N, C-alpha and C positions, 0 to 999 in steps of 0.2 A: 529543530526544537523538539524537546522531549515532552511527553505527557505530564500534565500537572493537574491538580484539583484547584479550582478557583471558586471564590465566594463573592457575591455582589448583591446589593440591596435592590429588590424589585419593588418599585413604587406601586404597581398595580396589585401585586399580591400582598404588599405590606409586610414583607419578610425577606430574610436572606435566602438566596437560592444558590445551588452548588452545581458544578459541572466539571467533568474530566475533559480536557481538551489538549491537543498538541500545540495550540496557539492561544494567546491571551484572548479571553472572551470579550466581545463588545456588544452582546445582546443577551437578553434573558434566555437561558437555556430551556425554559418551559414554554415560552412564546415570544418569538422575535419581535412581535408588535408591542410588547410591554415596554414601559419606560423603566430604565435602570439608572441608578446613581453611580456613575463611573468613579466618583471620589471614594466609594466604599470598596472598590474592587481590590481583592488581594489573592495572592497565590498562597494557599494554606498547606499544600502538601505536594511534594514531588512524587511521581509514580514510582512504585518499588522496582519496576522494570525499566525506568527511564535510562536511556543510554545503553541498554543491553541489546543483544541481537539474538536471532535464532537462524542458524544456517541449515538449509535444506539441500542436500546433494541430490542431483537428478540421476536416477538409476539408468543403466544401459537398457535399451539404446537411448542415448541422450541427444538425439538429433531428429529433425523432421525434414521432409522434402515435399513442400506444398506451397501453393500460391494462396491458399486459404489457411486461416489459423488452425493449427493441429495441436493436440495436447501432448506435452512431453511428460508431465508429472502432475499429480493431484494430491491434495492433502486436506484434512478437515481441521479447521480452527474452531475450538469449542467456545470461544468468547469469554473464557474465564479469567483472562488477565485483568487484574484490578484496574490497571490504567489504560484499558482500551486496546485499540488496534495499532498496528505499526504505522510509523510516520514516513518511512523510506524503504525502498527495495533496491538492492544491488544485484546485478546479474553478471555472471562470467560467461562469455559467449565467443564463438568464432563462426565465420561463414565459409562456404566453398570458394567464393570469388572475392578477390581483393577489392574490387571496386565495380561500380555500375550495376550491382545487383543488391539493392538494399534489403535488409532483413528487419523484421519487427518482432518484438517480444512483448507479451502482456500477461498480467494476472487477471483471470476472469473468475468472478464470483458466480458459479453455476447454480447455486442455491437461489439467488435473487436475480440472475440474468444481468449483472452489472459488470462493466470493466473497471477494475480497481486501479490499475495503472497500465500505461502503454509507452513503449519507446520505439521510435521508428528511425529509419535512415542509418541502420547499423551495417557495417561491412568490414572485412579484414580477415585474412587467413590465419592470423596469429591470435591466441587467446587474449581477450581484452575484457575490461570491466566497464560497466555503465550503470548509472544510478537514476532511478525514478524517484524524485523527491516530492512529487505531488501524488498522493494516494487519495482517491476520491471514492464516492459511492459505497462507503462502508456501512454494513448492516448495523442496526441498533443493538443487536445481540447475536450470539452464536447459537448453535453451531452452524457453520457455513462450509461449503466445499469450494476451495480455490484450485484452479487449474493454471499451470504454467504453460502458455501456448506460444508458438512461434510460426513464422512463415517468411518466405522470400518472394521478391517480385517475379523471379523466373521459375521458382519451384526447386531450385538447387538447395543443397543441404545448409542447415543452420543448426549449430550445436549449442546447448546450454549446459554448463557443467554444474552450476549451483545458483541458488537464490538465497540472499541474505536479507532478512527482514530486521529493521532497526526500530526500537521503541524510543 
């Protein structure tokens, strides 16, 4: 689902409240304890970047050999997107071993010390794509530094060619 702006009546504040969200809101964006009238809920605007993507190519060397998460690439997101943060991350990867040595890839928000998304159990010596469709722990605003990190169970190589973020 893409980001959209929603409006709903908050009984406690006695006014309409607004929120950008990748999912339909079901609570007051100002205080989840407030009572809202779901009969007044409406999507009032699609995000200008809804359905768009931003591709980040991982520069050489685009692999790590580690049993602990190691950084392949980092970038700063300035938080200026009108419609918020991405809702999905797609990775193109391959591992040194075809099976039995699972790799993990994650996006780590190093500004706030939060894991944004993580995919585990990856293996295969051919290039493949995988999608993290649950992005969590997003900062309220930017700028933030995100690192693309990877590891394998044995410490053998895992490559990441690119990361594609979808709004």
